[in-house]
C-alpha angles and dihedrals in degrees: 000000000000118000111253097202141028119216128180117202107206120192149090134288095312089057090049096046102248127212098004097051136257091282090065093050131108087242093060092048089052090052089053092053107049140042098253144111105244126195116199103213095172115134120185117247096014121148126204089262090058092044088053091050094056096037092105092049100039103034115014093046091054092057094217128183090222139020122201108202120195123165145111103103094094090044091056092048091049090049097245115170120259089233092056090050092049094047091051093051089048093052089048091049089048093051093050093047090049089054097045094247119149109235125215117181122217113210107228118252119250127273116219095221104091093214093058092039092059091057094042095050087056089055089050091050090051091047091053089051089046090052093049091047091052097032091240125155119239136195113226098218090161090064089065090073100051126080123223090277095055094255117145108248099221089181086075093054127070119241090262087078098235117050122078122239120228094279090047091057090050090050088051091055090049087062092065118099100207091204090077088074093064 
């Protein structure tokens, strides 16, 4: 059966599926769930600056119908300015729009270290505002890691404080409303 859609998932290690491997990633689970060709363009350690630099190669050259963009955690850990992170996202959005690629934003998953999480939560808030401004759908991957009381479920995060464990990746996949790809 021919694939109906092509989707590129652009991001960092959490898009790729580190450290468990890409077959444990939310991207792989998505691939198993819809009739689409899916490209996992997650690279461990990437910042939004690096994602922007490879946007032509990893997204535009693929000519996808959709791009799911998720990043920002590595920027925060590397002390990148919020202005730079926002600029990088805006540039990626502009490139996608210019090439008629539908954009879906993936909200970055939480970091256990409070100092980092405060900065990352500001980026998430800005991404939600940006999605509202441009009428873009987003996937709240961060929500997968909180219980109904808003408490961080550290059992879903590896001891490194940032990467999901196997069940964490599964919970991320459950955040995806598959109808956004129609």
